[in-house]
N, C-alpha and C positions, 0 to 999 in steps of 0.2 A: 443343712450340713452335709447333704449328699448321702444320707444313710438310708438303707433299704427299709421301707415301711410296709410293703405287702408283696405277696406273690400269689397270683391267681392262675390256676390251671385252666385247661381247655374246657372243663366242665363248669367253670365259674366258682370253684372252691377256692377260698382265699385264706392265706395265712398272713397274719398281721403282726408287725413288730413295733414295740414302743420302747422308749429310752428315758433314762433319768436326766436330770439337769446337766450332768457332766457328759452326756452322750453315750453312756454305757447301756447295753441291752438290759431292760427291766422286765419285759414280759413278751411272751409269744402266744398269740391267740390263734388257735387252730380252727379249721372250718366247722368242726363239730361243736365248737363252743368251749372246748377245753383250753385252759390257760396254764402256761408255765411261767413261774415268777422267779426272779433273781434278786438277791439282796447283797449289798456290798458295804465294806467299811469305808472309813474316810479316805483311804488310799485307793478306792475303787477296786478292791480285791474281793472276790466272791467269798461270802461267808454263809450264805444260805440259798437253797434251791427248793422250790415247791413244784411238784409235778401236777398234771391236770387233775389228779384225784385228791390233791391237798396234802400228800405225803411230803414231809419236809426233811431235807438233809442239811445239816449244819456243819460248818468247817471252822476250826480254830487255827489261827496262823501265828507264827512267830513275828517279832517286829520286822524282820527282813523278808517276810512273805512266805516262809517255808510252812507247809502244812504240819500241824502238830496233832490234830485229831479230826476225825470225821464221825458224826453221829447220824444214824438213819432214823426213819420214822418209827421203827420197831424198838428203838433203844439200843441197838447194836453200836458199838464204838470201835473204831480202828485208830490206834495211837501210833505216831511216828517218832522214832528215836534216831538221832544222828551222832556221828563221831566228831572228833575235834576238827576234822577237815570238812565238816558239814556234808558228809556223804551219808546217804540213808543206810542205817545200820540194822535196825530192827523194826518190824511192824508187830504190834500187839493187838489181838482182837478181843472181843467180849468174853471169849471162853478161856482167856489167859494163855492162849497159844501164841507162839511167836514165829515170825518169818524173818530169818536172819540173812544178812548179806556180808560178804568179805571182799576186799579189794587188794590189789598189789600197789607197789609204790608209784605206779603210773596211773593210779585211779581207775584201773580196769577191773570190772567185776570178775572175780575168780571163783566165787562159791556162793551158792544160795541154798538155804534149807527151808522148805515150805512149812505151812501150818500142819501138814500131814506127816512131817518128818522126812519127806523125800528130799534127797540131797543131789544137787547138780553142781559140777565143777567145770571150769573152762580153762583151756590151755591156749596160749597165744604163740605165734611165731615171732621172729625178730622184727617183722614189719608191723606188728600189732594186730594182724588178722587172727581170727579164731582158728586154731589148728585142730582141736579136738574138744568134744563135750562128753563128760562122764556123768552118768546117772546112777546114784547109789554105788559108786565105785566101778561101774562097768561102762566101757566105751560103747556108743550106741549105733544102732540102725545100719550096720554094715551090709547084711545080707539083702535087705530091702533096697538099699541104694545100689548095690552091685547089680541087681536085676535092672534097675532103671538106667544105670550107666551102660549096661550091655545093650539095651534098646536104643539108647542114644548113639552108640557106636554103630549099630546096624543101620539106623536112619539118623542123619545129623540132627543136632539139637534144634535146628530151625526147620526140620522136616526135609532137608536137602539130602537125599540118599547118595548124592555124588561126593559128599564130604568124606574123605578117607579117615579111617580110624584103625588103630592098632592096639593089640593087647599084648602086654609084656608081663614078666614076673621079675621085677627088680629086687635087689637086696637093699633093704632100707637102712639108712644110717639113723642115728638117734641124737640129733643136735639139741633137742629140747628136753632130754631126760625123761622120755616117756616109756622107757624099757622096751624099745623096739629094735635095738641093735641086732643086726644079722637076721632080722625077720624078713621073710619073703612074703609079698602080698600081690595079688593080681592087680593090674593097673590098666585103666583105659585112658587113652589120650587121642586127641585129634589134632592134625597139623594146623588147623585154623584157630586153635584155642591156645592161650598163653599158659595154661596150667595143665599139669598131670594130676589126675585124681587116683590116689593109691588107696586100696581097700584091704583092710585086714579083717577077714571073716572070723578068725579065731579070737581076735581081741575086740570084735564088734566096733570097728572104728573106720572112719574115712579121713584121709589126710590129703591136703592140697599142697602141691609143690609147684613153684614158679619155674617155667621153662624159659631160660634166658636165650635171646637170639644169638646165633653163632656169629662170631666176628669174621669179617671177610677182609682179606688183604687188598690194598689198593692196586 
């Protein structure tokens, strides 16, 4: 069937692969004798995995193949919960902690809250690109990124020192409702790049703006 059965390195160490009757990977035997094993349901969907030490991880799937639960060798269980649109809504672990996800009407991830309670929110521009990321209500990493952008301005992003860069302090509008109206922020941009990166140090944020080419009359 043309399936890979072994890989042998220059030292003669071999990794061997075996398959079940449907041609799905069933086992991987390593050069040290350790064996990984895979088990599947009638639809050839993975339902169990055993590592070389014999630790088994089991998976429970919905009829349409979505994961519903994962159980490890120590007895820890991770359960998956979905909304009516079949989007992942919540993960529940063995400690009864939850990891929650929220989406907008375009199915884009807008917010996630981890098992530790850390909250992350995402804001998108009109084209669907991520505009800003907020962690626990704070826009992130502006000062660190400003230093990196300054280095890129001094030496082009590809290492080409001949690429010109300019620093400006524009007045930012607020088309996405982020509370940035009339705020000024240092900005680095290079003429060879289609984007201007605006940095708000006070708000700990980095914003990307498209630079549209100028129209020229015929």
